[in-house]
LOMAR-750845 format. One record per residue (C-alpha): residue number from 1; residue in one letter; x, y, z. Coordinates in steps of 0.05 Angstrom, whole numbers, always signed. Example, Ala and Ser with C-alpha at 12.3 -4.5 7.8 and 13.67 -1.06 7.14 Angstrom:
2
+-------+------+--------+--------+--------+
: dokol : roke :     c1 :     c2 :     c3 :
+-------+------+--------+--------+--------+
:     1 :    a :   +246 :    -90 :   +156 :
:     2 :    s :   +273 :    -21 :   +143 :
+-------+------+--------+--------+--------+
***
This chain:
104
+-------+------+--------+--------+--------+
: dokol : roke :     c1 :     c2 :     c3 :
+-------+------+--------+--------+--------+
:     1 :    x :   -744 :  -1211 :  -1099 :
:     2 :    x :   -711 :  -1145 :  -1077 :
:     3 :    x :   -660 :  -1141 :  -1133 :
:     4 :    x :   -707 :  -1162 :  -1193 :
:     5 :    x :   -753 :  -1101 :  -1158 :
:     6 :    x :   -698 :  -1053 :  -1170 :
:     7 :    x :   -669 :  -1087 :  -1235 :
:     8 :    x :   -748 :  -1065 :  -1257 :
:     9 :    x :   -746 :   -995 :  -1229 :
:    10 :    x :   -683 :   -982 :  -1258 :
:    11 :    x :   -710 :  -1011 :  -1325 :
:    12 :    x :   -776 :   -959 :  -1314 :
:    13 :    x :   -739 :   -903 :  -1305 :
:    14 :    x :   -681 :   -916 :  -1356 :
:    15 :    x :   -746 :   -923 :  -1410 :
:    16 :    x :   -776 :   -863 :  -1379 :
:    17 :    x :   -705 :   -821 :  -1387 :
:    18 :    x :   -703 :   -845 :  -1456 :
:    19 :    x :   -778 :   -822 :  -1472 :
:    20 :    x :   -773 :   -754 :  -1445 :
:    21 :    x :   -704 :   -744 :  -1483 :
:    22 :    x :   -747 :   -762 :  -1538 :
:    23 :    x :   -807 :   -716 :  -1523 :
:    24 :    x :   -758 :   -663 :  -1524 :
:    25 :    x :   -721 :   -680 :  -1592 :
:    26 :    x :   -805 :   -681 :  -1618 :
:    27 :    x :   -816 :   -610 :  -1596 :
:    28 :    x :   -752 :   -586 :  -1621 :
:    29 :    x :   -765 :   -612 :  -1685 :
:    30 :    x :   -836 :   -576 :  -1683 :
:    31 :    x :   -798 :   -518 :  -1667 :
:    32 :    x :   -756 :   -517 :  -1715 :
:    33 :    x :   -806 :   -518 :  -1770 :
:    34 :    x :   -838 :   -458 :  -1751 :
:    35 :    x :   -773 :   -414 :  -1773 :
:    36 :    x :   -733 :   -418 :  -1832 :
:    37 :    x :   -670 :   -458 :  -1806 :
:    38 :    x :   -617 :   -479 :  -1839 :
:    39 :    x :   -627 :   -551 :  -1865 :
:    40 :    x :   -552 :   -562 :  -1873 :
:    41 :    x :   -548 :   -548 :  -1801 :
:    42 :    x :   -520 :   -614 :  -1761 :
:    43 :    x :   -577 :   -606 :  -1699 :
:    44 :    x :   -623 :   -595 :  -1758 :
:    45 :    x :   -608 :   -659 :  -1797 :
:    46 :    x :   -599 :   -691 :  -1732 :
:    47 :    x :   -677 :   -675 :  -1709 :
:    48 :    x :   -702 :   -688 :  -1781 :
:    49 :    x :   -674 :   -757 :  -1782 :
:    50 :    x :   -697 :   -777 :  -1708 :
:    51 :    x :   -764 :   -759 :  -1714 :
:    52 :    x :   -789 :   -760 :  -1795 :
:    53 :    x :   -792 :   -835 :  -1786 :
:    54 :    x :   -846 :   -836 :  -1734 :
:    55 :    x :   -873 :   -780 :  -1773 :
:    56 :    x :   -881 :   -811 :  -1833 :
:    57 :    x :   -913 :   -870 :  -1813 :
:    58 :    x :   -968 :   -829 :  -1767 :
:    59 :    x :   -974 :   -790 :  -1826 :
:    60 :    x :   -988 :   -855 :  -1873 :
:    61 :    x :  -1033 :   -886 :  -1815 :
:    62 :    x :  -1074 :   -825 :  -1800 :
:    63 :    x :  -1071 :   -784 :  -1858 :
:    64 :    x :  -1121 :   -722 :  -1815 :
:    65 :    x :  -1065 :   -709 :  -1772 :
:    66 :    x :  -1035 :   -657 :  -1833 :
:    67 :    x :  -1097 :   -620 :  -1853 :
:    68 :    x :  -1071 :   -568 :  -1897 :
:    69 :    x :  -1021 :   -522 :  -1876 :
:    70 :    x :  -1027 :   -542 :  -1796 :
:    71 :    x :   -989 :   -607 :  -1783 :
:    72 :    x :  -1012 :   -648 :  -1715 :
:    73 :    x :   -966 :   -702 :  -1721 :
:    74 :    x :   -918 :   -678 :  -1671 :
:    75 :    x :   -975 :   -671 :  -1619 :
:    76 :    x :   -999 :   -741 :  -1639 :
:    77 :    x :   -926 :   -763 :  -1614 :
:    78 :    x :   -929 :   -729 :  -1561 :
:    79 :    x :   -994 :   -763 :  -1533 :
:    80 :    x :   -972 :   -828 :  -1552 :
:    81 :    x :   -896 :   -816 :  -1515 :
:    82 :    x :   -939 :   -778 :  -1451 :
:    83 :    x :   -982 :   -843 :  -1450 :
:    84 :    x :   -928 :   -895 :  -1447 :
:    85 :    x :   -886 :   -851 :  -1392 :
:    86 :    x :   -955 :   -854 :  -1346 :
:    87 :    x :   -984 :   -921 :  -1369 :
:    88 :    x :   -923 :   -965 :  -1383 :
:    89 :    x :   -868 :   -933 :  -1335 :
:    90 :    x :   -916 :   -919 :  -1289 :
:    91 :    x :   -940 :   -995 :  -1285 :
:    92 :    x :   -871 :  -1017 :  -1277 :
:    93 :    x :   -852 :   -978 :  -1221 :
:    94 :    x :   -917 :   -999 :  -1187 :
:    95 :    x :   -905 :  -1061 :  -1200 :
:    96 :    x :   -832 :  -1058 :  -1170 :
:    97 :    x :   -859 :  -1028 :  -1107 :
:    98 :    x :   -909 :  -1085 :  -1096 :
:    99 :    x :   -851 :  -1136 :  -1102 :
:   100 :    x :   -809 :  -1102 :  -1059 :
:   101 :    x :   -871 :  -1097 :  -1005 :
:   102 :    x :   -883 :  -1170 :  -1019 :
:   103 :    x :   -807 :  -1189 :  -1000 :
:   104 :    x :   -812 :  -1147 :   -931 :
+-------+------+--------+--------+--------+
***
């Protein structure tokens, strides 16, 4: 049980790290839309390629996220990431603690 508990906790921490990294990618992508960034810059290309599939999907499902000149899609993605970090990762860590306590 302790091995599975550690595996579950490690998986939760890796998922949390990936979600946190994508959170910063979304924030950086939103910031570059405020300035006139060079579209041929490799960093700008990476940010757009990594976020545009998620943004486009959200805009088609919820067209009210993009109202005129203001785009709320990055905020919606950040809210989903935060929910996943608090709910999914938190539940996995709590369950791993529960498994460890039962094993003792």
